[in-house]
TORSE-719642 format. One record per residue: x, y, z of N, C-alpha, C, CB in turn; residue number from 1; residue in three letters. Coordinates in steps of 0.1 Angstrom, whole numbers, padded with zeros to 4 digits. Glycine has a CB too. Example, Ala and Ser with C-alpha at 12.3 -4.5 7.8 and 13.67 -1.06 7.14 Angstrom:
% residues 2
+-------+-------+-------+-------+-------+-------+-------+-------+-------+-------+-------+-------+-----+------+
!   nxx !   nyy !   nzz !  caxx !  cayy !  cazz !   cxx !   cyy !   czz !  cbxx !  cbyy !  cbzz ! pos ! code !
+-------+-------+-------+-------+-------+-------+-------+-------+-------+-------+-------+-------+-----+------+
!  0132 ! -0057 !  0078 !  0123 ! -0045 !  0078 !  0132 ! -0033 !  0078 !  0113 ! -0045 !  0090 !   1 !  ALA !
!  0128 ! -0022 !  0071 !  0137 ! -0011 !  0071 !  0129 !  0000 !  0079 !  0141 ! -0006 !  0057 !   2 !  SER !
+-------+-------+-------+-------+-------+-------+-------+-------+-------+-------+-------+-------+-----+------+
END
This chain:
% residues 68
+-------+-------+-------+-------+-------+-------+-------+-------+-------+-------+-------+-------+-----+------+
!   nxx !   nyy !   nzz !  caxx !  cayy !  cazz !   cxx !   cyy !   czz !  cbxx !  cbyy !  cbzz ! pos ! code !
+-------+-------+-------+-------+-------+-------+-------+-------+-------+-------+-------+-------+-----+------+
! -1133 ! -1599 !  0649 ! -1134 ! -1593 !  0637 ! -1120 ! -1593 !  0630 ! -1139 ! -1578 !  0638 !   1 !  MET !
! -1120 ! -1596 !  0617 ! -1107 ! -1597 !  0610 ! -1103 ! -1583 !  0605 ! -1108 ! -1607 !  0599 !   2 !  SER !
! -1091 ! -1582 !  0601 ! -1086 ! -1569 !  0595 ! -1093 ! -1566 !  0583 ! -1071 ! -1570 !  0593 !   3 !  ALA !
! -1097 ! -1576 !  0575 ! -1104 ! -1573 !  0562 ! -1118 ! -1567 !  0565 ! -1106 ! -1586 !  0554 !   4 !  LEU !
! -1124 ! -1572 !  0576 ! -1138 ! -1567 !  0579 ! -1137 ! -1553 !  0584 ! -1144 ! -1576 !  0590 !   5 !  GLU !
! -1126 ! -1549 !  0592 ! -1126 ! -1536 !  0597 ! -1120 ! -1526 !  0587 ! -1117 ! -1536 !  0610 !   6 !  THR !
! -1111 ! -1530 !  0578 ! -1104 ! -1521 !  0569 ! -1107 ! -1524 !  0555 ! -1089 ! -1522 !  0572 !   7 !  HIS !
! -1118 ! -1531 !  0552 ! -1122 ! -1535 !  0538 ! -1123 ! -1524 !  0529 ! -1134 ! -1544 !  0538 !   8 !  GLY !
! -1130 ! -1513 !  0534 ! -1132 ! -1501 !  0525 ! -1119 ! -1494 !  0522 ! -1141 ! -1492 !  0532 !   9 !  GLY !
! -1110 ! -1494 !  0531 ! -1097 ! -1487 !  0529 ! -1089 ! -1495 !  0519 ! -1089 ! -1486 !  0542 !  10 !  GLU !
! -1089 ! -1509 !  0520 ! -1082 ! -1517 !  0511 ! -1087 ! -1516 !  0497 ! -1083 ! -1532 !  0516 !  11 !  ILE !
! -1101 ! -1516 !  0496 ! -1107 ! -1514 !  0483 ! -1103 ! -1501 !  0476 ! -1122 ! -1516 !  0484 !  12 !  ALA !
! -1103 ! -1490 !  0484 ! -1100 ! -1477 !  0479 ! -1085 ! -1477 !  0475 ! -1102 ! -1466 !  0490 !  13 !  ALA !
! -1076 ! -1483 !  0482 ! -1062 ! -1483 !  0478 ! -1060 ! -1491 !  0466 ! -1053 ! -1489 !  0490 !  14 !  ALA !
! -1067 ! -1502 !  0465 ! -1066 ! -1511 !  0453 ! -1071 ! -1503 !  0440 ! -1074 ! -1524 !  0454 !  15 !  ALA !
! -1082 ! -1496 !  0442 ! -1088 ! -1488 !  0431 ! -1078 ! -1477 !  0427 ! -1101 ! -1482 !  0435 !  16 !  GLY !
! -1071 ! -1471 !  0436 ! -1062 ! -1461 !  0432 ! -1049 ! -1466 !  0425 ! -1058 ! -1453 !  0445 !  17 !  LYS !
! -1046 ! -1478 !  0429 ! -1033 ! -1484 !  0423 ! -1036 ! -1491 !  0410 ! -1027 ! -1494 !  0433 !  18 !  ALA !
! -1048 ! -1496 !  0407 ! -1050 ! -1504 !  0396 ! -1047 ! -1498 !  0382 ! -1065 ! -1509 !  0396 !  19 !  SER !
! -1050 ! -1485 !  0380 ! -1047 ! -1479 !  0367 ! -1032 ! -1480 !  0364 ! -1052 ! -1465 !  0366 !  20 !  PRO !
! -1024 ! -1476 !  0374 ! -1009 ! -1476 !  0372 ! -1004 ! -1490 !  0370 ! -1002 ! -1469 !  0383 !  21 !  SER !
! -1010 ! -1499 !  0378 ! -1005 ! -1513 !  0376 ! -1009 ! -1519 !  0363 ! -1011 ! -1522 !  0387 !  22 !  LEU !
! -1021 ! -1515 !  0358 ! -1025 ! -1520 !  0345 ! -1016 ! -1514 !  0334 ! -1039 ! -1516 !  0342 !  23 !  MET !
! -1012 ! -1502 !  0334 ! -1004 ! -1495 !  0325 ! -0990 ! -1502 !  0325 ! -1002 ! -1480 !  0327 !  24 !  VAL !
! -0985 ! -1504 !  0337 ! -0972 ! -1510 !  0339 ! -0972 ! -1525 !  0333 ! -0967 ! -1511 !  0353 !  25 !  SER !
! -0982 ! -1532 !  0335 ! -0984 ! -1545 !  0330 ! -0984 ! -1546 !  0315 ! -0996 ! -1552 !  0336 !  26 !  GLY !
! -0992 ! -1536 !  0309 ! -0992 ! -1536 !  0295 ! -0979 ! -1532 !  0288 ! -1003 ! -1526 !  0290 !  27 !  LEU !
! -0972 ! -1523 !  0295 ! -0959 ! -1519 !  0290 ! -0949 ! -1531 !  0290 ! -0953 ! -1507 !  0298 !  28 !  VAL !
! -0949 ! -1538 !  0301 ! -0941 ! -1550 !  0302 ! -0945 ! -1561 !  0291 ! -0942 ! -1556 !  0316 !  29 !  VAL !
! -0958 ! -1561 !  0288 ! -0963 ! -1571 !  0278 ! -0960 ! -1566 !  0264 ! -0978 ! -1573 !  0280 !  30 !  ALA !
! -0955 ! -1555 !  0262 ! -0951 ! -1550 !  0249 ! -0960 ! -1539 !  0243 ! -0951 ! -1562 !  0240 !  31 !  GLY !
! -0970 ! -1535 !  0251 ! -0979 ! -1524 !  0246 ! -0972 ! -1511 !  0251 ! -0993 ! -1526 !  0252 !  32 !  VAL !
! -0969 ! -1502 !  0241 ! -0963 ! -1489 !  0245 ! -0973 ! -1480 !  0251 ! -0957 ! -1483 !  0232 !  33 !  SER !
! -0968 ! -1470 !  0258 ! -0976 ! -1460 !  0265 ! -0985 ! -1453 !  0255 ! -0967 ! -1450 !  0273 !  34 !  LEU !
! -0980 ! -1450 !  0243 ! -0988 ! -1444 !  0233 ! -1000 ! -1452 !  0229 ! -0979 ! -1440 !  0220 !  35 !  GLN !
! -0998 ! -1465 !  0228 ! -1009 ! -1475 !  0224 ! -1019 ! -1475 !  0236 ! -1003 ! -1489 !  0221 !  36 !  ASP !
! -1014 ! -1475 !  0248 ! -1022 ! -1475 !  0260 ! -1032 ! -1463 !  0260 ! -1014 ! -1476 !  0273 !  37 !  TRP !
! -1026 ! -1452 !  0257 ! -1035 ! -1440 !  0257 ! -1045 ! -1441 !  0246 ! -1026 ! -1427 !  0254 !  38 !  VAL !
! -1042 ! -1446 !  0234 ! -1051 ! -1449 !  0224 ! -1062 ! -1458 !  0228 ! -1044 ! -1454 !  0211 !  39 !  LEU !
! -1059 ! -1469 !  0235 ! -1068 ! -1479 !  0240 ! -1078 ! -1472 !  0250 ! -1061 ! -1491 !  0246 !  40 !  ILE !
! -1072 ! -1465 !  0259 ! -1080 ! -1458 !  0269 ! -1090 ! -1448 !  0263 ! -1072 ! -1451 !  0280 !  41 !  ALA !
! -1085 ! -1441 !  0253 ! -1094 ! -1431 !  0246 ! -1105 ! -1438 !  0238 ! -1086 ! -1423 !  0236 !  42 !  THR !
! -1102 ! -1449 !  0232 ! -1112 ! -1456 !  0225 ! -1123 ! -1462 !  0234 ! -1106 ! -1468 !  0216 !  43 !  LEU !
! -1118 ! -1467 !  0245 ! -1127 ! -1473 !  0255 ! -1136 ! -1462 !  0261 ! -1119 ! -1479 !  0267 !  44 !  LEU !
! -1130 ! -1450 !  0264 ! -1138 ! -1439 !  0269 ! -1149 ! -1435 !  0259 ! -1129 ! -1428 !  0273 !  45 !  PHE !
! -1145 ! -1434 !  0246 ! -1154 ! -1430 !  0236 ! -1166 ! -1440 !  0234 ! -1147 ! -1428 !  0223 !  46 !  THR !
! -1162 ! -1453 !  0235 ! -1173 ! -1463 !  0233 ! -1182 ! -1462 !  0245 ! -1166 ! -1477 !  0232 !  47 !  VAL !
! -1177 ! -1460 !  0257 ! -1186 ! -1459 !  0269 ! -1195 ! -1447 !  0268 ! -1177 ! -1459 !  0282 !  48 !  LEU !
! -1190 ! -1436 !  0263 ! -1198 ! -1424 !  0262 ! -1209 ! -1426 !  0252 ! -1189 ! -1412 !  0258 !  49 !  GLN !
! -1206 ! -1432 !  0241 ! -1216 ! -1435 !  0231 ! -1227 ! -1444 !  0236 ! -1210 ! -1442 !  0218 !  50 !  ILE !
! -1222 ! -1455 !  0244 ! -1232 ! -1464 !  0249 ! -1241 ! -1457 !  0259 ! -1225 ! -1476 !  0256 !  51 !  ALA !
! -1236 ! -1448 !  0267 ! -1244 ! -1441 !  0277 ! -1254 ! -1432 !  0270 ! -1236 ! -1433 !  0287 !  52 !  LEU !
! -1250 ! -1425 !  0259 ! -1258 ! -1417 !  0251 ! -1270 ! -1424 !  0245 ! -1250 ! -1409 !  0241 !  53 !  LEU !
! -1267 ! -1436 !  0239 ! -1277 ! -1444 !  0233 ! -1287 ! -1449 !  0243 ! -1270 ! -1456 !  0225 !  54 !  VAL !
! -1282 ! -1453 !  0255 ! -1291 ! -1458 !  0266 ! -1300 ! -1447 !  0270 ! -1282 ! -1463 !  0278 !  55 !  ARG !
! -1295 ! -1435 !  0271 ! -1303 ! -1423 !  0275 ! -1313 ! -1420 !  0265 ! -1294 ! -1411 !  0278 !  56 !  LYS !
! -1310 ! -1421 !  0252 ! -1319 ! -1419 !  0241 ! -1331 ! -1428 !  0242 ! -1312 ! -1420 !  0228 !  57 !  PHE !
! -1328 ! -1441 !  0244 ! -1338 ! -1451 !  0244 ! -1347 ! -1450 !  0256 ! -1332 ! -1465 !  0243 !  58 !  PHE !
! -1341 ! -1446 !  0268 ! -1349 ! -1444 !  0280 ! -1359 ! -1432 !  0278 ! -1340 ! -1441 !  0292 !  59 !  LYS !
! -1354 ! -1421 !  0272 ! -1363 ! -1410 !  0270 ! -1374 ! -1413 !  0259 ! -1354 ! -1398 !  0265 !  60 !  GLU !
! -1370 ! -1421 !  0249 ! -1380 ! -1425 !  0239 ! -1391 ! -1434 !  0245 ! -1373 ! -1432 !  0227 !  61 !  ARG !
! -1387 ! -1443 !  0254 ! -1396 ! -1452 !  0261 ! -1405 ! -1444 !  0270 ! -1389 ! -1463 !  0269 !  62 !  ALA !
! -1400 ! -1434 !  0277 ! -1408 ! -1425 !  0286 ! -1418 ! -1417 !  0278 ! -1399 ! -1416 !  0294 !  63 !  ALA !
! -1414 ! -1413 !  0266 ! -1423 ! -1405 !  0257 ! -1434 ! -1414 !  0252 ! -1415 ! -1399 !  0246 !  64 !  ASP !
! -1431 ! -1426 !  0249 ! -1441 ! -1436 !  0244 ! -1451 ! -1439 !  0255 ! -1434 ! -1448 !  0238 !  65 !  ASP !
! -1446 ! -1441 !  0267 ! -1455 ! -1444 !  0278 ! -1464 ! -1432 !  0282 ! -1447 ! -1448 !  0291 !  66 !  ASP !
! -1459 ! -1420 !  0279 ! -1467 ! -1408 !  0282 ! -1479 ! -1406 !  0273 ! -1458 ! -1396 !  0282 !  67 !  ALA !
! -1478 ! -1411 !  0261 ! -1488 ! -1410 !  0251 ! -1499 ! -1419 !  0252 ! -1483 ! -1411 !  0237 !  68 !  GLU !
+-------+-------+-------+-------+-------+-------+-------+-------+-------+-------+-------+-------+-----+------+
END
């Protein structure tokens, strides 16, 4: 058994914890300020919330149509 097979979950968890800070650091080095990064993250979060709400609305509407 390789180390990746035995510790794959731990490696994935560590990578998941490190990725946000690495992404912010990379964007700052690329010229995107921290203030812009916060704006991008807020916009992304808002778009995801809207998408989930629209998806929920259409699922409930389809369930209501099937019930009739």
